[in-house]
N, C-alpha and C positions, 0 to 999 in steps of 0.2 A: 849329590851333585847332579846338575842338569845343564844341558846346552841346546840351544835352538839351532837347527840345521834347516834353513829355509822356513817352511811353515810347519815343520815337524820338530819333535823334541826327542832327545836321547837323555835318559836318566840313568845314573850309575849308583849302585848301592855297594860301595867299596868293602864294607865289612863282610858282606855275604858274597861278594864277587859277582854280583848280578848286574846285568845291563838290560834296560828296557827301551824299546823304540815306540814312539807314539806317532800315528798319522795325524793329519791336521784336525780331524774331529776329536780324537782322543786327547790331543794337545789342548784343544778348547775346553774339554771337560776337566782335564788336569788343572788348568789355570783357574777355572771356576771353583775348584775344590781348594783353592788357597785359603778360603774361609768356609766354614760349614754351610752347606747348601742342602736343600731338600731335593729329592729325586724330581718332583714335579717342577721345581724352579729350573733345574738344569735342562729337563726335557723341554720346557716352554722356550728357553733361550735357543736350544738347538732347532726346534720347529720354526722359530722366527728367522733363524739365520740360514738354514739349509732347506733345500727342496726335498722333503721326505715326508711320507705319510706318518700319522701318529702311531700306528701299530708297528711299523718297521722301526721307528725311532725308539719306542718303548722297549722292543725286543733287543735291539742292538745296544742301547744304553744299559739295560739290565745286564747283558752279557759282559760288557766292558767293566762295569762296576763290580760285578761278581769276580772277574779276573783280577781286578785291582785289590779287592779284599783278600782273595786267595793268596796273592803274592805279597801281602803285607804292606801294600803301598798306601792304602787308606783304610779307615775303620768306619763301619756302619753303626750309627747310633739311632735310637728311637726317642721321639719326644715324649 
């Protein structure tokens, strides 16, 4: 279950009793992941939309996706 609160998102995993809060950037990434996306595609969209240098974007996106995988919110697949 998820609900938007302004430009942020709150997601609930009722079976595990977990609640996740996403800021606007994490919400953007979450919405992009409604369909399989490559890391490069997500990063390119973020770089086009936000004022951030590529190195910082890469590091923060990697950290966010690692956290999402760790929490079981997304799966990483290789082509």
